C-alpha positions as semicolon CSV with decimal commas, in nm:
position;residue;x (nm);y (nm);z (nm)
1;X;0,649;-3,462;1,569
2;X;0,775;-3,154;1,665
3;X;0,760;-2,806;1,454
4;X;1,105;-2,715;1,307
5;X;1,273;-2,403;1,498
6;X;1,328;-2,124;1,263
7;X;1,527;-1,828;1,367
8;X;1,454;-1,484;1,229
9;X;1,696;-1,210;1,249
10;X;1,609;-0,917;1,416
11;X;1,735;-0,553;1,425
12;X;1,806;-0,257;1,691
13;X;1,588;0,000;1,652
14;X;1,486;0,298;1,920
15;X;1,157;0,162;2,090
16;X;0,883;0,325;2,350
17;X;0,653;0,144;2,547
18;X;0,453;0,352;2,854
19;X;0,739;0,535;3,040
20;X;1,037;0,319;2,843
21;X;1,224;0,479;2,599
22;X;1,527;0,249;2,489
23;X;1,702;0,046;2,189
24;X;1,490;-0,269;2,133
25;X;1,601;-0,581;1,910
26;X;1,248;-0,615;1,702
27;X;1,138;-0,772;1,375
28;X;0,779;-0,702;1,217
29;X;0,523;-0,958;1,344
30;X;0,435;-1,063;1,019
31;X;0,758;-1,232;1,001
32;X;0,655;-1,451;1,307
33;X;0,314;-1,468;1,141
34;X;0,443;-1,621;0,847
35;X;0,657;-1,889;1,023
36;X;0,371;-1,996;1,223
37;X;0,147;-1,993;0,951
38;X;0,411;-2,235;0,763
39;X;0,412;-2,510;1,042
40;X;0,764;-2,347;1,187
41;X;0,830;-2,231;1,532
42;X;0,997;-1,895;1,551
43;X;1,274;-1,780;1,754
44;X;1,388;-1,456;1,746
45;X;1,798;-1,418;1,687
46;X;1,937;-1,062;1,836
47;X;2,223;-0,906;1,647
48;X;2,492;-1,049;1,847
49;X;2,839;-1,178;1,772
50;X;2,798;-1,386;2,092
51;X;2,733;-1,741;2,060
52;X;2,628;-1,758;1,719
53;X;2,762;-2,082;1,652
54;X;2,515;-2,244;1,939
55;X;2,249;-2,057;1,832
56;X;2,260;-2,187;1,494
57;X;2,276;-2,545;1,592
58;X;1,947;-2,522;1,794
59;X;1,795;-2,388;1,468
60;X;1,644;-2,566;1,156
61;X;1,608;-2,276;0,929
62;X;1,696;-1,941;0,922
63;X;1,490;-1,660;0,763
64;X;1,673;-1,292;0,685
65;X;1,451;-1,033;0,773
66;X;1,439;-0,732;0,608
67;X;1,578;-0,623;0,311
68;X;1,504;-0,374;-0,016
């Protein structure tokens, strides 16, 4: 049986890796780990208006990251 695909919303933030200094779409790794522990297959969803319906069509669930 295939694991459910769970989308996790990402956010854009400045990021640095080695010589790279750019904006990146990120999510804390704890979100990914939580979906995996629950038996899901995480799929990071970038903050973009393009192809929203197509992206949602392949997901079995959606986790909104962040909050306060």
